[in-house]
C-alpha positions in Angstrom: 30.5 56.7 85.5 33.6 58.2 87.4 36.3 59.5 85.1 39.8 59.7 86.0 41.3 63.1 85.5 44.5 63.1 82.7 47.4 62.9 84.2 50.6 65.6 83.1 50.7 66.3 79.1 54.3 65.5 79.1 57.8 64.5 80.7 59.2 67.8 80.5 62.9 68.0 80.4 64.2 71.2 80.9 63.7 74.5 80.7 64.7 75.7 77.1 64.5 79.6 77.2 62.5 82.6 77.6 60.9 85.4 75.3 61.4 89.0 76.8 59.0 91.8 75.2 60.8 95.5 75.1 60.3 98.8 73.6 64.2 99.1 74.6 65.0 96.5 71.6 68.7 97.7 70.6 69.6 98.5 73.9 68.3 95.5 75.3 69.8 93.3 72.3 73.3 95.3 73.1 73.3 94.5 77.0 72.7 91.0 76.5 75.2 90.4 74.0 77.9 93.0 74.8 77.5 92.7 78.7 75.5 90.0 79.8 77.9 87.0 77.7 74.9 85.7 75.6 75.6 85.2 71.5 73.2 86.1 68.8 72.1 83.2 66.7 70.0 85.0 64.3 68.3 88.2 64.3 65.4 89.8 62.2 63.8 93.2 62.5 62.4 93.8 66.6 63.7 90.2 67.0 67.2 88.7 68.4 67.7 85.3 69.5 70.5 84.5 71.7 72.6 81.5 72.9 74.7 80.5 75.8 77.3 78.1 76.0 74.9 74.8 76.3 73.3 72.8 73.7 70.3 75.0 73.1 69.8 76.7 69.9 68.7 80.0 71.6 68.0 80.7 75.2 66.5 84.6 75.1 64.3 85.6 72.6 63.9 89.3 72.4 61.2 90.8 70.5 60.8 94.4 70.5 57.3 95.5 72.1 55.7 98.4 73.1 55.2 96.8 76.5 57.8 95.3 78.9 57.0 91.6 79.8 57.5 88.1 79.1 56.6 86.7 75.8 56.9 82.6 76.3 58.2 80.1 78.7 59.3 77.5 76.3 60.1 73.7 77.9 61.8 71.0 76.2 60.2 67.2 75.4 62.3 64.5 73.8 60.7 64.0 70.5 57.4 65.1 68.4 55.2 62.6 69.2 55.1 63.8 72.4 54.1 67.0 71.7 51.4 65.6 70.3 49.9 64.1 73.3 50.4 67.1 75.2 48.3 68.6 72.4 45.9 65.6 72.8 46.0 66.0 77.2 45.7 69.6 76.8 42.2 69.3 74.7 41.5 66.9 76.8 41.7 69.1 80.0 39.6 71.7 78.3 42.4 73.5 76.7 42.9 74.7 73.8 46.3 75.5 72.4 46.6 79.0 70.7 49.1 77.2 68.2 50.2 73.9 67.3 50.6 71.0 67.3 52.7 71.4 64.6 55.8 73.0 62.8 57.4 76.3 64.9 58.1 79.2 62.5 61.0 80.8 64.1 64.5 80.7 65.0 65.6 77.2 65.3 62.5 75.7 64.1 61.0 72.8 65.8 58.1 70.8 66.2 55.8 72.1 69.0 52.5 73.5 70.6 51.6 76.7 72.8 48.5 77.4 75.1 48.4 79.7 78.4 47.9 79.2 81.7 45.2 80.8 84.1 47.5 83.7 84.3 47.6 83.9 80.9 51.1 83.7 80.6 52.0 82.0 76.9 53.7 78.2 77.6 55.4 76.2 74.4 56.6 72.9 74.6 58.8 71.6 71.9 61.1 69.2 70.5 63.3 68.9 67.3 64.9 72.4 67.5 68.2 73.0 65.7 71.4 71.8 67.2 73.9 74.5 67.0 77.7 74.0 67.1 79.5 73.6 70.5 80.4 76.9 72.1 83.4 76.7 74.8 82.7 76.7 78.4 85.8 78.2 79.7 84.4 82.2 79.5 82.9 83.8 82.3 79.4 83.7 80.3 76.0 82.1 81.2 75.1 78.6 80.1 71.5 79.0 79.6 68.7 79.6 81.4 68.1 77.8 84.5 65.0 79.1 86.1 62.7 81.8 86.0 60.2 83.4 89.0 57.1 84.3 88.4 54.6 86.8 90.1 51.3 85.3 90.8 48.2 86.4 92.7 47.0 83.2 93.7 50.3 80.9 94.5 48.7 77.6 95.1 46.5 77.7 91.9 49.7 78.1 90.4 51.3 75.4 91.6 48.4 73.0 91.0 48.7 74.0 87.3 52.1 73.6 86.9 52.0 70.2 88.9 49.0 68.7 87.9 49.2 69.8 84.2 52.9 70.2 83.4 54.3 67.7 85.5 56.6 69.5 87.8 57.5 68.8 91.5 57.6 70.8 94.2 61.0 71.1 95.7 60.8 73.5 98.6 58.7 76.6 99.7 60.0 79.9 100.8 56.9 79.5 104.1 53.9 80.4 101.5 55.3 83.2 99.8 57.5 81.5 97.5 57.5 77.8 95.9 60.3 76.3 94.2 59.3 73.6 91.4 61.8 71.1 89.4 61.6 69.4 85.5 64.7 67.6 86.4 67.4 67.0 89.0 68.1 70.7 89.7 65.7 72.5 92.5 63.7 74.4 90.3 63.4 75.4 87.1 59.9 77.4 87.8 59.1 79.7 91.0 56.4 81.4 92.0 56.0 84.2 94.2 52.5 85.7 96.2 52.3 89.1 95.0 49.6 91.7 94.2 50.0 91.4 90.8 50.9 89.0 87.4 53.8 89.5 86.3 57.8 88.2 85.6 59.9 88.3 88.8 63.4 87.6 87.3 65.1 85.3 84.8 68.4 83.4 86.0 71.0 82.3 83.9 73.5 79.4 84.8 77.1 80.0 84.9 79.2 77.1 85.1 81.1 77.2 88.7 81.6 79.5 91.6 84.2 80.8 89.5 82.5 81.7 86.6 80.3 83.2 88.4 82.4 85.5 90.2 84.5 86.3 86.9 81.1 87.1 85.5 81.0 89.7 87.9 84.0 90.7 87.2 83.4 91.3 84.0 80.0 93.5 84.7 81.9 95.7 86.9 84.3 96.4 84.1 81.5 97.7 82.6 80.5 99.7 85.1 77.6 97.5 86.0 77.5 96.6 89.7 75.2 93.8 91.2 71.5 95.1 92.6 71.7 92.4 95.3 74.5 89.7 95.7 76.4 88.1 95.9 75.4 85.5 97.8 74.3 82.0 98.3 70.5 81.5 98.5 69.1 78.5 101.1 66.5 77.3 99.1 68.2 75.6 96.2 71.2 76.4 97.7 72.3 78.7 94.6 74.5 81.4 94.4 73.1 84.4 93.2 73.8 88.2 92.1 70.7 90.2 90.6 70.8 93.0 88.1 68.5 94.8 86.0 68.6 95.0 82.0 67.9 98.1 79.7 64.1 97.5 80.1 63.8 96.9 83.6 63.9 93.7 83.9 65.7 91.9 86.6 68.4 89.4 85.4 70.1 87.1 87.6 73.8 85.2 87.1 73.5 81.8 89.5 75.4 78.6 90.1 75.6 75.3 91.9 71.8 74.9 92.3 70.9 71.8 94.6 70.9 68.4 92.6 67.5 66.5 93.6 67.6 62.6 93.9 63.7 62.2 93.3 63.4 59.4 95.5 64.9 60.7 98.9 64.3 64.2 98.7 61.8 65.7 101.0 60.4 69.4 100.1 60.9 71.6 103.4 59.3 75.1 104.1 62.1 77.9 104.7 61.5 80.7 106.7 61.7 83.8 105.3 64.9 84.8 107.6 68.3 86.8 105.9 70.2 84.0 107.0 68.4 81.2 104.9 67.3 84.1 101.8 71.4 85.0 101.9 73.6 82.0 103.6 76.9 83.3 103.2 75.6 86.9 104.6 77.4 88.7 102.1 74.5 90.6 100.1 72.8 92.5 102.7 69.1 93.1 102.5 68.3 93.9 99.0 67.2 97.4 98.0 64.2 99.0 97.5 65.1 99.6 93.6 65.3 95.9 93.2 62.3 94.9 95.0 60.4 97.3 92.7 61.7 95.8 89.7 61.2 92.2 91.2 57.6 92.9 91.4 57.1 94.4 87.9 54.1 96.4 86.0 51.0 94.0 86.1 51.0 91.8 82.7 48.0 91.0 81.2 49.8 88.5 78.8 51.7 88.3 75.5 48.3 87.6 73.6 46.2 90.6 75.1 45.7 94.0 73.0 48.6 96.3 72.8 48.0 99.2 75.2 49.9 102.3 76.2 52.3 100.9 78.6 51.4 101.9 82.6 53.6 103.2 85.3 55.4 100.5 87.4 54.0 100.4 90.8 56.0 101.2 93.8 55.5 98.2 96.4 54.5 99.3 99.7 56.4 98.8 102.7 53.6 95.8 103.5 54.8 94.0 100.2 58.8 95.3 100.1 59.9 91.5 101.3 57.5 89.7 99.2 59.4 89.3 95.8 62.6 87.9 97.1 64.1 84.7 98.0 
């Protein structure tokens, strides 16, 4: 008897937050609050949860760890029943959750399930996370996390998993080097970059408008911090960009005005990887070797791997130096 493969496990509504691991915990926490513009919601020994101006309880979870890397990626669904159904569909696919479904014992609470993707990234799907009081959006500070770019050793397998299992849709390709995936009207919430190892490329934070975006760059400049690439505007996604590194060496981005997708009308395209399409404004210039190196990161075995001594970050070679940019 022929069995129909199960459909996506859930209808993901948005990217909720990212968790980052860092040995430079105090410095990173101070950077994201005092300089980057997030606000601490809760803190504990070796852990801090920070929010933007949006509705999410937190958009960044910092955890002290010997190894720099991605802790987890969290997506939002509407109800606990959807979390339970996601867990059932995972098990139907032979994917065993590493937690849940059940109440989340963390800041903001909620009800969720966690599992790993084929490259051992930890994914969380949650509902009923605590609400937070409104925070004004007049300041030039992030609304929340809008996308994460992930380096992958097999872009086709990564795209297939996130589309078939998580229900994301491909918005565009940048040749066969990058794929941009969406879960709602925003052009992308996850993008994959073909690379020599699995790692985090960067995390992008949404600014309310281009004016907020530019004023945010001005605030960083007052702190003595200038962009390592940007400001500019990407072709794929049409979003503004400006890239920085945090005290851990992880790349963070201010962005705004990401393209909005009409599901029944959008046709994915393949963009050429040329400077005039990487930056439509022509203001950013080529990315430096330093920011390319930070985007490449160090090979990341995933947050559930045993902690070992940190490894040196490999230096991109001349042949791979263009592979970690949009």
